[in-house]
Biopython code that builds the backbone (N, CA, C, O; Angstrom):
import numpy as np
from Bio.PDB.StructureBuilder import StructureBuilder

atoms = [
    (1, "UNK", "N", (103.017, 30.443, -19.851)),
    (1, "UNK", "CA", (102.939, 29.708, -19.109)),
    (1, "UNK", "C", (103.995, 28.721, -19.213)),
    (1, "UNK", "O", (104.452, 28.224, -20.242)),
    (2, "UNK", "N", (104.342, 28.490, -17.918)),
    (2, "UNK", "CA", (105.645, 27.914, -17.715)),
    (2, "UNK", "C", (105.201, 26.010, -17.358)),
    (2, "UNK", "O", (104.570, 25.633, -16.370)),
    (3, "UNK", "N", (105.805, 25.005, -18.586)),
    (3, "UNK", "CA", (105.465, 24.059, -18.191)),
    (3, "UNK", "C", (106.736, 23.445, -16.617)),
    (3, "UNK", "O", (107.671, 24.140, -16.221)),
    (4, "UNK", "N", (106.376, 22.086, -16.046)),
    (4, "UNK", "CA", (106.782, 21.659, -14.857)),
    (4, "UNK", "C", (108.416, 21.181, -15.276)),
    (4, "UNK", "O", (109.424, 21.495, -14.643)),
    (5, "UNK", "N", (108.360, 20.336, -16.525)),
    (5, "UNK", "CA", (109.501, 20.065, -16.882)),
    (5, "UNK", "C", (110.625, 21.207, -16.592)),
    (5, "UNK", "O", (111.575, 21.007, -15.835)),
    (6, "UNK", "N", (110.347, 22.725, -17.453)),
    (6, "UNK", "CA", (111.182, 23.413, -17.148)),
    (6, "UNK", "C", (111.132, 24.155, -16.207)),
    (6, "UNK", "O", (111.652, 25.212, -16.566)),
    (7, "UNK", "N", (110.719, 24.236, -14.928)),
    (7, "UNK", "CA", (110.192, 25.254, -13.304)),
    (7, "UNK", "C", (112.368, 25.041, -12.882)),
    (7, "UNK", "O", (113.159, 24.679, -13.752)),
    (8, "UNK", "N", (112.484, 25.137, -12.475)),
    (8, "UNK", "CA", (113.854, 25.532, -11.606)),
    (8, "UNK", "C", (113.342, 24.754, -10.557)),
    (8, "UNK", "O", (112.164, 24.461, -10.352)),
    (9, "UNK", "N", (114.560, 24.378, -9.770)),
    (9, "UNK", "CA", (114.487, 23.651, -8.614)),
    (9, "UNK", "C", (114.170, 24.518, -7.520)),
    (9, "UNK", "O", (113.515, 24.166, -6.539)),
    (10, "UNK", "N", (114.818, 26.067, -7.773)),
    (10, "UNK", "CA", (114.221, 27.240, -6.846)),
    (10, "UNK", "C", (113.178, 27.607, -6.747)),
    (10, "UNK", "O", (112.617, 27.971, -5.713)),
    (11, "UNK", "N", (112.669, 27.556, -8.055)),
    (11, "UNK", "CA", (111.274, 27.403, -7.993)),
    (11, "UNK", "C", (109.990, 26.807, -7.114)),
    (11, "UNK", "O", (109.086, 27.305, -6.444)),
    (12, "UNK", "N", (110.516, 25.136, -7.582)),
    (12, "UNK", "CA", (109.682, 24.007, -6.789)),
    (12, "UNK", "C", (109.924, 24.198, -4.912)),
    (12, "UNK", "O", (109.143, 23.815, -4.041)),
    (13, "UNK", "N", (111.096, 24.822, -4.746)),
    (13, "UNK", "CA", (111.340, 25.025, -3.153)),
    (13, "UNK", "C", (110.402, 26.093, -2.735)),
    (13, "UNK", "O", (109.557, 25.847, -1.874)),
    (14, "UNK", "N", (110.508, 27.461, -3.376)),
    (14, "UNK", "CA", (109.993, 28.456, -2.755)),
    (14, "UNK", "C", (108.476, 27.987, -3.034)),
    (14, "UNK", "O", (107.617, 28.361, -2.235)),
    (15, "UNK", "N", (108.213, 27.415, -3.818)),
    (15, "UNK", "CA", (106.304, 27.177, -3.917)),
    (15, "UNK", "C", (106.074, 25.501, -2.728)),
    (15, "UNK", "O", (104.985, 24.948, -2.571)),
    (16, "UNK", "N", (107.017, 25.171, -2.264)),
    (16, "UNK", "CA", (106.900, 24.292, -1.098)),
    (16, "UNK", "C", (106.941, 24.987, -0.143)),
    (16, "UNK", "O", (106.329, 24.598, 0.852)),
    (17, "UNK", "N", (107.737, 26.377, -0.083)),
    (17, "UNK", "CA", (107.983, 27.353, 1.521)),
    (17, "UNK", "C", (106.182, 27.969, 1.455)),
    (17, "UNK", "O", (105.456, 27.979, 2.448)),
    (18, "UNK", "N", (105.915, 28.258, 0.596)),
    (18, "UNK", "CA", (104.832, 28.976, 0.846)),
    (18, "UNK", "C", (103.410, 28.191, 0.602)),
    (18, "UNK", "O", (102.518, 28.870, 0.093)),
    (19, "UNK", "N", (103.147, 26.953, 0.888)),
    (19, "UNK", "CA", (102.430, 26.179, 1.059)),
    (19, "UNK", "C", (102.312, 26.186, 2.358)),
    (19, "UNK", "O", (102.738, 27.133, 3.019)),
    (20, "UNK", "N", (101.931, 25.511, 2.712)),
    (20, "UNK", "CA", (101.274, 24.861, 4.319)),
    (20, "UNK", "C", (101.168, 23.165, 4.663)),
    (20, "UNK", "O", (100.313, 22.309, 4.437)),
    (21, "UNK", "N", (102.909, 23.170, 5.530)),
    (21, "UNK", "CA", (102.650, 21.584, 5.893)),
    (21, "UNK", "C", (101.384, 20.975, 6.188)),
    (21, "UNK", "O", (100.726, 21.530, 7.067)),
    (22, "UNK", "N", (100.718, 19.562, 5.435)),
    (22, "UNK", "CA", (99.544, 19.179, 5.767)),
    (22, "UNK", "C", (100.097, 17.824, 7.408)),
    (22, "UNK", "O", (100.639, 16.724, 7.512)),
    (23, "UNK", "N", (99.680, 18.561, 8.053)),
    (23, "UNK", "CA", (100.498, 17.845, 9.449)),
    (23, "UNK", "C", (99.407, 15.786, 9.470)),
    (23, "UNK", "O", (99.811, 14.821, 10.119)),
    (24, "UNK", "N", (98.158, 15.792, 8.595)),
    (24, "UNK", "CA", (97.602, 14.726, 8.479)),
    (24, "UNK", "C", (98.534, 13.580, 8.278)),
    (24, "UNK", "O", (98.915, 12.580, 8.885)),
    (25, "UNK", "N", (98.784, 14.382, 6.790)),
    (25, "UNK", "CA", (99.280, 13.397, 5.287)),
    (25, "UNK", "C", (101.033, 13.050, 5.806)),
    (25, "UNK", "O", (101.526, 11.999, 5.396)),
    (26, "UNK", "N", (101.961, 14.063, 6.777)),
    (26, "UNK", "CA", (102.942, 13.761, 7.641)),
    (26, "UNK", "C", (102.725, 12.778, 8.247)),
    (26, "UNK", "O", (103.511, 11.858, 8.020)),
    (27, "UNK", "N", (101.950, 12.595, 8.949)),
    (27, "UNK", "CA", (101.510, 12.041, 10.169)),
    (27, "UNK", "C", (100.773, 10.341, 9.403)),
    (27, "UNK", "O", (100.832, 9.360, 10.144)),
    (28, "UNK", "N", (100.236, 10.187, 8.186)),
    (28, "UNK", "CA", (100.625, 8.998, 7.772)),
    (28, "UNK", "C", (101.328, 8.648, 6.946)),
    (28, "UNK", "O", (101.139, 7.590, 6.345)),
    (29, "UNK", "N", (102.513, 9.606, 6.657)),
    (29, "UNK", "CA", (103.250, 8.754, 6.085)),
    (29, "UNK", "C", (104.195, 8.518, 6.481)),
    (29, "UNK", "O", (104.952, 7.778, 5.853)),
    (30, "UNK", "N", (104.531, 9.040, 7.664)),
    (30, "UNK", "CA", (105.632, 8.172, 8.653)),
    (30, "UNK", "C", (104.946, 7.473, 8.811)),
    (30, "UNK", "O", (104.904, 6.774, 7.798)),
    (31, "UNK", "N", (103.977, 6.997, 9.834)),
    (31, "UNK", "CA", (103.076, 5.872, 9.875)),
    (31, "UNK", "C", (103.308, 4.776, 8.796)),
    (31, "UNK", "O", (103.801, 3.739, 9.242)),
    (32, "UNK", "N", (103.183, 4.790, 8.160)),
    (32, "UNK", "CA", (103.216, 4.014, 6.954)),
    (32, "UNK", "C", (104.596, 3.357, 6.588)),
    (32, "UNK", "O", (104.837, 2.151, 6.629)),
    (33, "UNK", "N", (105.546, 4.460, 6.188)),
    (33, "UNK", "CA", (106.755, 4.422, 6.192)),
    (33, "UNK", "C", (107.497, 3.186, 7.424)),
    (33, "UNK", "O", (108.123, 2.139, 7.263)),
    (34, "UNK", "N", (107.039, 3.956, 8.659)),
    (34, "UNK", "CA", (107.976, 2.697, 9.822)),
    (34, "UNK", "C", (107.109, 1.058, 9.545)),
    (34, "UNK", "O", (107.760, 0.026, 9.383)),
    (35, "UNK", "N", (105.332, 1.092, 9.533)),
    (35, "UNK", "CA", (105.124, -0.231, 9.249)),
    (35, "UNK", "C", (105.685, -1.049, 8.393)),
    (35, "UNK", "O", (105.862, -2.259, 8.536)),
    (36, "UNK", "N", (106.038, -0.206, 7.265)),
    (36, "UNK", "CA", (106.675, -1.035, 6.142)),
    (36, "UNK", "C", (107.852, -1.487, 5.900)),
    (36, "UNK", "O", (108.198, -2.269, 5.015)),
    (37, "UNK", "N", (108.979, -0.564, 7.371)),
    (37, "UNK", "CA", (110.079, -0.902, 7.446)),
    (37, "UNK", "C", (110.354, -2.039, 8.855)),
    (37, "UNK", "O", (111.162, -2.902, 9.198)),
    (38, "UNK", "N", (109.273, -1.467, 9.289)),
    (38, "UNK", "CA", (109.545, -2.711, 10.608)),
    (38, "UNK", "C", (108.827, -3.809, 10.168)),
    (38, "UNK", "O", (109.176, -4.884, 10.656)),
    (39, "UNK", "N", (107.881, -3.820, 9.343)),
    (39, "UNK", "CA", (107.587, -5.545, 9.140)),
    (39, "UNK", "C", (108.605, -5.702, 7.965)),
    (39, "UNK", "O", (107.964, -6.354, 7.141)),
    (40, "UNK", "N", (109.780, -5.473, 7.465)),
    (40, "UNK", "CA", (110.794, -6.219, 6.712)),
    (40, "UNK", "C", (111.476, -6.428, 7.903)),
    (40, "UNK", "O", (111.925, -7.573, 7.842)),
    (41, "UNK", "N", (111.962, -5.606, 9.569)),
    (41, "UNK", "CA", (113.145, -5.997, 10.525)),
    (41, "UNK", "C", (112.088, -7.101, 10.672)),
    (41, "UNK", "O", (112.744, -7.994, 11.208)),
    (42, "UNK", "N", (110.841, -7.570, 10.513)),
    (42, "UNK", "CA", (110.161, -8.645, 11.744)),
    (42, "UNK", "C", (110.367, -9.869, 10.436)),
    (42, "UNK", "O", (110.465, -10.870, 11.146)),
    (43, "UNK", "N", (110.421, -10.101, 9.788)),
    (43, "UNK", "CA", (110.169, -10.785, 8.533)),
    (43, "UNK", "C", (111.790, -11.317, 9.232)),
    (43, "UNK", "O", (111.799, -12.298, 9.976)),
    (44, "UNK", "N", (112.888, -10.696, 8.961)),
    (44, "UNK", "CA", (114.378, -11.135, 9.279)),
    (44, "UNK", "C", (114.985, -11.589, 10.858)),
    (44, "UNK", "O", (116.051, -12.160, 11.088)),
    (45, "UNK", "N", (113.981, -11.155, 11.810)),
    (45, "UNK", "CA", (113.963, -11.345, 13.246)),
    (45, "UNK", "C", (113.976, -13.339, 13.289)),
    (45, "UNK", "O", (114.631, -14.207, 13.866)),
    (46, "UNK", "N", (112.654, -13.275, 12.151)),
    (46, "UNK", "CA", (111.245, -14.437, 12.140)),
    (46, "UNK", "C", (111.849, -15.571, 11.713)),
    (46, "UNK", "O", (111.667, -16.748, 12.022)),
    (47, "UNK", "N", (113.175, -14.641, 10.373)),
    (47, "UNK", "CA", (114.065, -15.958, 9.717)),
    (47, "UNK", "C", (115.060, -16.594, 10.360)),
    (47, "UNK", "O", (115.373, -17.784, 10.399)),
    (48, "UNK", "N", (115.703, -15.224, 11.066)),
    (48, "UNK", "CA", (116.410, -15.684, 11.817)),
    (48, "UNK", "C", (116.457, -16.784, 13.291)),
    (48, "UNK", "O", (117.369, -17.380, 13.865)),
    (49, "UNK", "N", (114.927, -16.663, 13.513)),
    (49, "UNK", "CA", (115.019, -17.623, 14.710)),
    (49, "UNK", "C", (114.569, -19.126, 14.280)),
    (49, "UNK", "O", (114.947, -20.205, 14.736)),
    (50, "UNK", "N", (113.734, -18.865, 13.357)),
    (50, "UNK", "CA", (113.622, -20.181, 12.750)),
    (50, "UNK", "C", (115.135, -20.899, 12.207)),
    (50, "UNK", "O", (115.267, -22.123, 12.197)),
    (51, "UNK", "N", (116.034, -20.135, 11.845)),
    (51, "UNK", "CA", (117.232, -21.003, 11.640)),
    (51, "UNK", "C", (117.784, -22.089, 12.481)),
    (51, "UNK", "O", (118.104, -23.271, 12.607)),
    (52, "UNK", "N", (117.622, -20.208, 13.253)),
    (52, "UNK", "CA", (118.334, -21.208, 14.730)),
    (52, "UNK", "C", (117.280, -22.237, 15.423)),
    (52, "UNK", "O", (117.802, -23.352, 15.427)),
    (53, "UNK", "N", (116.012, -22.265, 15.998)),
    (53, "UNK", "CA", (115.249, -23.310, 15.804)),
    (53, "UNK", "C", (115.695, -24.385, 15.184)),
    (53, "UNK", "O", (116.232, -25.185, 15.950)),
    (54, "UNK", "N", (115.662, -24.743, 13.896)),
    (54, "UNK", "CA", (116.327, -25.944, 13.304)),
    (54, "UNK", "C", (117.713, -26.148, 13.181)),
    (54, "UNK", "O", (117.984, -27.085, 12.429)),
    (55, "UNK", "N", (118.764, -25.519, 13.725)),
    (55, "UNK", "CA", (119.927, -26.138, 14.185)),
    (55, "UNK", "C", (119.850, -26.833, 15.343)),
    (55, "UNK", "O", (120.469, -27.877, 15.545)),
    (56, "UNK", "N", (118.849, -26.112, 16.404)),
    (56, "UNK", "CA", (119.213, -27.142, 17.454)),
    (56, "UNK", "C", (118.182, -28.020, 17.462)),
    (56, "UNK", "O", (118.408, -28.898, 18.295)),
    (57, "UNK", "N", (116.852, -28.216, 16.743)),
    (57, "UNK", "CA", (116.100, -29.163, 16.696)),
    (57, "UNK", "C", (117.087, -29.980, 15.750)),
    (57, "UNK", "O", (117.094, -31.076, 16.310)),
    (58, "UNK", "N", (117.834, -30.076, 14.761)),
    (58, "UNK", "CA", (118.689, -30.694, 14.567)),
    (58, "UNK", "C", (120.075, -31.366, 15.037)),
    (58, "UNK", "O", (120.555, -32.333, 14.446)),
    (59, "UNK", "N", (120.582, -30.850, 15.991)),
    (59, "UNK", "CA", (121.506, -31.088, 17.120)),
    (59, "UNK", "C", (120.920, -32.372, 17.786)),
    (59, "UNK", "O", (121.575, -33.406, 17.915)),
    (60, "UNK", "N", (119.276, -32.173, 18.311)),
    (60, "UNK", "CA", (119.066, -32.632, 19.900)),
    (60, "UNK", "C", (118.920, -34.184, 18.906)),
    (60, "UNK", "O", (119.295, -35.293, 19.286)),
    (61, "UNK", "N", (118.379, -33.909, 17.790)),
    (61, "UNK", "CA", (118.445, -35.525, 16.754)),
    (61, "UNK", "C", (119.140, -36.239, 16.289)),
    (61, "UNK", "O", (118.893, -37.346, 15.810)),
    (62, "UNK", "N", (120.510, -35.462, 16.407)),
    (62, "UNK", "CA", (121.481, -36.535, 16.139)),
    (62, "UNK", "C", (122.165, -36.144, 14.762)),
    (62, "UNK", "O", (123.299, -36.380, 14.345)),
    (63, "UNK", "N", (120.696, -35.210, 13.984)),
    (63, "UNK", "CA", (121.734, -35.480, 12.511)),
    (63, "UNK", "C", (122.727, -33.862, 12.172)),
    (63, "UNK", "O", (122.789, -33.286, 11.085)),
    (64, "UNK", "N", (123.207, -33.563, 13.092)),
    (64, "UNK", "CA", (124.598, -32.567, 12.858)),
    (64, "UNK", "C", (125.319, -32.516, 14.513)),
    (64, "UNK", "O", (124.803, -32.364, 15.621)),
    (65, "UNK", "N", (126.616, -32.703, 14.104)),
    (65, "UNK", "CA", (127.291, -32.645, 15.297)),
    (65, "UNK", "C", (128.279, -31.469, 15.710)),
    (65, "UNK", "O", (129.030, -31.184, 14.777)),
    (66, "UNK", "N", (128.448, -30.834, 16.667)),
    (66, "UNK", "CA", (129.553, -29.320, 16.523)),
    (66, "UNK", "C", (130.781, -30.205, 17.011)),
    (66, "UNK", "O", (130.705, -31.265, 17.632)),
    (67, "UNK", "N", (131.769, -29.634, 16.654)),
    (67, "UNK", "CA", (132.957, -29.768, 16.980)),
    (67, "UNK", "C", (134.085, -28.630, 16.868)),
    (67, "UNK", "O", (134.600, -28.194, 15.838)),
    (68, "UNK", "N", (134.322, -28.278, 18.145)),
    (68, "UNK", "CA", (134.925, -27.340, 19.157)),
    (68, "UNK", "C", (136.746, -27.274, 18.953)),
    (68, "UNK", "O", (137.443, -28.043, 19.615)),
    (69, "UNK", "N", (137.233, -26.501, 18.195)),
    (69, "UNK", "CA", (138.771, -26.908, 17.687)),
    (69, "UNK", "C", (139.396, -25.966, 18.991)),
    (69, "UNK", "O", (140.612, -25.872, 19.157)),
]
sb = StructureBuilder()
sb.init_structure("model")
sb.init_model(0)
sb.init_chain("A")
sb.init_seg("    ")
for serial, (resi, resn, name, xyz) in enumerate(atoms, 1):
    if name == "N":
        sb.init_residue(resn, " ", resi, " ")
    sb.init_atom(name, np.array(xyz, "f"), 0.0, 1.0, " ", f" {name:<3s}", serial, name[0])
structure = sb.get_structure()
């Protein structure tokens, strides 16, 4: 009886090749990873937009100035 720790990577690849792919699991995994990554991308853009809006609000209020060199 072989333990999982003593299995060679070649045996794991062969076992994976024998099993059929689970289409539903692949779709759910892909959607989950996509939503996870998209949420971080969206948060990044929301933060950048907030910074830009704060900059222009301060510029309009006269709290800061911009000097062109």
